[in-house]
C-alpha positions, 0 to 999 in steps of 0.5 A, spaced: 403 478 673 402 479 666 402 487 667 409 487 670 414 485 664 410 490 660 411 496 665 418 494 665 419 494 658 416 501 658 420 504 663 426 501 663 430 507 662 427 510 669 428 503 672 435 503 670 437 510 672 433 509 679 437 502 680 444 506 678 442 512 683 441 507 689 447 503 688 451 509 688 448 511 695 449 504 698 456 505 695 457 512 699 454 509 705 458 503 706 465 506 703 467 507 711 468 502 716 464 505 721 457 505 717 453 510 720 446 511 717 445 519 718 439 521 714 442 528 714 448 526 710 444 521 706 439 527 704 445 531 702 449 526 698 442 524 694 441 532 693 448 532 691 448 527 686 441 530 683 445 536 682 450 533 678 445 530 674 442 536 673 448 540 671 450 534 666 444 534 663 444 542 662 451 542 660 449 537 654 443 541 652 448 547 652 453 544 648 448 541 643 445 548 642 451 551 641 453 546 636 447 547 632 448 555 633 455 553 630 452 549 624 448 555 622 453 560 622 458 555 618 452 554 613 451 561 613 459 562 611 458 557 606 452 560 602 456 567 602 462 563 600 458 560 594 455 566 592 462 570 592 465 564 588 459 565 583 461 572 582 468 571 581 466 566 576 462 571 572 467 577 573 472 572 570 468 570 564 466 577 563 474 579 563 475 573 558 470 575 553 472 583 554 479 580 552 477 576 546 473 582 544 478 587 544 483 582 540 478 581 535 477 589 535 484 590 534 484 585 528 478 589 525 482 595 526 488 593 523 484 590 517 480 597 516 487 601 516 489 596 510 483 597 506 483 602 499 476 603 499 471 608 503 468 603 508 462 603 514 464 598 519 458 594 522 456 589 527 452 583 526 445 584 530 441 578 527 441 573 522 436 567 520 438 561 522 432 557 520 434 558 513 442 557 513 443 564 514 439 567 508 439 574 511 444 578 515 442 584 519 447 589 521 447 596 526 448 601 520 443 604 516 441 610 511 443 615 517 450 612 517 451 612 509 448 606 507 445 604 501 442 598 497 447 594 492 453 596 497 458 590 497 460 587 504 466 584 506 469 581 512 476 579 515 477 572 518 483 568 519 488 573 516 484 574 510 479 579 507 473 575 504 466 577 501 460 577 505 455 579 500 451 585 498 446 590 501 439 589 499 435 593 504 436 599 508 432 602 513 434 608 518 439 605 522 439 598 520 441 594 513 440 587 511 445 583 507 444 578 502 450 573 503 454 570 497 451 563 500 444 565 498 443 561 491 440 567 488 446 571 489 451 571 483 458 574 483 463 574 477 469 570 479 476 568 477 480 563 479 486 566 482 492 562 480 489 559 473 485 565 472 479 562 469 473 566 470 466 563 472 460 565 476 459 564 483 452 563 487 450 559 493 450 552 492 443 549 491 445 542 493 449 543 500 447 549 503 453 554 506 457 552 500 458 555 493 458 553 486 462 556 481 459 555 474 461 556 467 468 555 467 472 553 461 473 545 461 480 546 459 481 548 466 480 541 468 488 540 468 490 546 471 485 548 477 488 545 483 484 543 489 484 549 494 486 554 489 483 561 491 477 564 488 476 571 487 472 577 485 473 578 477 471 585 478 466 584 472 459 587 472 462 593 477 458 590 483 464 587 487 471 590 487 476 586 483 481 581 488 476 580 494 477 573 496 471 568 495 473 561 497 477 555 495 476 550 490 473 543 494 471 539 488 470 539 480 465 536 476 466 535 468 460 532 465 461 529 458 455 533 455 457 540 457 462 545 455 464 547 462 466 545 469 462 546 475 466 547 481 464 546 489 467 552 493 468 553 500 467 560 502 473 564 506 468 567 511 465 562 516 458 565 516 456 562 523 462 566 526 461 572 523 461 578 528 463 584 524 463 587 517 465 592 512 460 595 507 465 598 502 464 604 497 468 603 490 471 610 490 478 611 492 480 614 499 
């Protein structure tokens, strides 16, 4: 009949279970030589087998449920461990940053003690990255003694370097025009060869400096890497502050002076602290 195979396929698990159950009953009934069919014992055997099956199924569900509970507990513990790890990493980063900041402040303190000028220490709080750091803002203003025209220096890499001068002062902040600005001019001198010139921000290469009006006879005496310092002329900047180092020299035949490309001592992209100085003695 066409319906029997279909019924067998749909109910093969139940048929298999029934066949195994019948086989077990037969084996139990005929395991003794004196085969006596006693309905009461047959019923007890069937009921026992049924109880064993129900117990096995119950144990399986119980173990499965317990396993699911254990997995949930493990997932919760894993999430807590991850949260603690993130917190430990955050604390570690904060500790590293505090150590770095403490080291920087120690260096700045040591530098400030060696200054022969009165100064106001300040922290950089803003700058204009869209225009090669053309302006720098610090967290000191008129209430701290700041006024327009004050020179600004910084300490980096073991050297004191010129940053620029104060151009705008508010009550609690001030804006500094850095020496890399093409509109900034500093009377300068080559430290070793002692030739004078005028330093301004480079028009061709933002972030570098150009030293102009250096006598042409300096071509044979100026060395690459020679330090450029403030000359003190004009009385705007104190004498002897490091400005930068010579990178390139240009001598045009029709001009009577040299033009030097100078790399600033101060790395303005890493500038964090500055000292606004007064030219009066301590």
